[in-house]
C-alpha positions as CSV (number, residue, x, y, z in Angstrom):
1,X,-2.4,-11.5,-67.8
2,X,-4.3,-8.4,-68.1
3,X,-4.4,-8.6,-71.9
4,X,-5.9,-12.2,-71.7
5,X,-8.6,-11.3,-69.5
6,X,-9.3,-7.9,-71.3
7,X,-9.8,-10.0,-74.5
8,X,-12.4,-12.8,-72.4
9,X,-14.0,-9.7,-71.1
10,X,-14.8,-8.2,-74.8
11,X,-15.3,-11.4,-76.1
12,X,-18.3,-12.1,-73.8
13,X,-19.5,-8.4,-74.4
14,X,-20.0,-8.9,-78.2
15,X,-23.9,-9.9,-78.2
16,X,-24.2,-8.6,-74.2
17,X,-28.1,-7.3,-74.1
18,X,-29.1,-8.9,-77.2
19,X,-31.7,-11.6,-77.7
20,X,-31.1,-14.3,-80.3
21,X,-34.1,-16.7,-81.2
22,X,-32.5,-19.7,-82.5
23,X,-34.6,-22.5,-84.4
24,X,-32.8,-26.0,-84.6
25,X,-34.5,-29.4,-84.4
26,X,-31.0,-31.0,-83.7
27,X,-30.5,-31.1,-79.8
28,X,-27.0,-31.2,-80.1
29,X,-26.4,-28.5,-82.6
30,X,-28.8,-26.6,-80.5
31,X,-26.8,-27.0,-77.3
32,X,-23.7,-26.1,-79.0
33,X,-25.0,-23.1,-80.7
34,X,-26.8,-22.4,-77.1
35,X,-23.2,-22.6,-75.4
36,X,-21.6,-20.3,-78.0
37,X,-23.8,-17.7,-77.9
38,X,-24.8,-17.4,-74.5
39,X,-20.7,-17.7,-73.9
40,X,-20.6,-14.1,-76.3
41,X,-23.1,-12.8,-73.7
42,X,-26.4,-13.3,-75.7
43,X,-29.8,-14.1,-74.4
44,X,-30.9,-17.4,-76.1
45,X,-34.6,-18.4,-77.1
46,X,-34.4,-21.9,-78.2
47,X,-37.3,-23.3,-80.6
48,X,-37.4,-26.8,-81.9
49,X,-39.5,-26.0,-85.3
50,X,-40.6,-23.0,-87.3
51,X,-43.9,-22.9,-86.1
52,X,-42.9,-22.9,-82.5
53,X,-40.4,-20.1,-83.4
54,X,-43.5,-18.3,-84.8
55,X,-45.4,-18.7,-81.9
56,X,-42.3,-17.2,-79.7
57,X,-42.3,-14.0,-81.9
58,X,-45.5,-13.1,-80.1
59,X,-43.8,-13.2,-76.8
60,X,-40.9,-11.6,-77.5
61,X,-38.8,-9.9,-80.3
62,X,-35.3,-11.2,-80.7
63,X,-32.8,-9.1,-82.3
64,X,-31.4,-11.9,-84.1
65,X,-32.6,-15.0,-86.0
66,X,-30.5,-18.1,-86.3
67,X,-32.3,-20.8,-88.1
68,X,-31.8,-24.1,-89.7
69,X,-32.8,-23.9,-93.2
70,X,-33.7,-27.7,-93.2
71,X,-36.8,-28.0,-90.3
72,X,-39.3,-30.7,-90.3
73,X,-42.7,-29.3,-91.2
74,X,-42.2,-25.9,-92.3
75,X,-38.7,-24.6,-93.0
76,X,-36.4,-22.0,-92.1
77,X,-37.2,-20.1,-95.2
78,X,-40.9,-20.6,-94.4
79,X,-40.2,-18.7,-91.1
80,X,-38.5,-16.1,-92.6
81,X,-41.5,-15.3,-95.1
82,X,-43.9,-15.5,-92.5
83,X,-41.8,-12.8,-90.1
84,X,-41.6,-10.7,-93.3
85,X,-45.4,-10.6,-93.6
86,X,-45.6,-9.7,-90.1
87,X,-43.3,-6.8,-90.2
88,X,-45.4,-5.4,-93.3
89,X,-48.8,-5.3,-91.2
């Protein structure tokens, strides 16, 4: 029983203290990813679009970006390009 508890504790600590910016326009997928990431200990910032995600970067810098590539309006590739340009400044 202690091994199971130790494994659960280890799994919950894998992403502890990390912030993940999740960019997903499909509510069911966003909910699933949020559940999984939070279960592993991450703090999740959810955005429904690339433009919204770019705005969130001004509020807080995440440690990890998880983005759908096919988003409405501007896609995930556009978002990554914009982030790279911000980092060059």
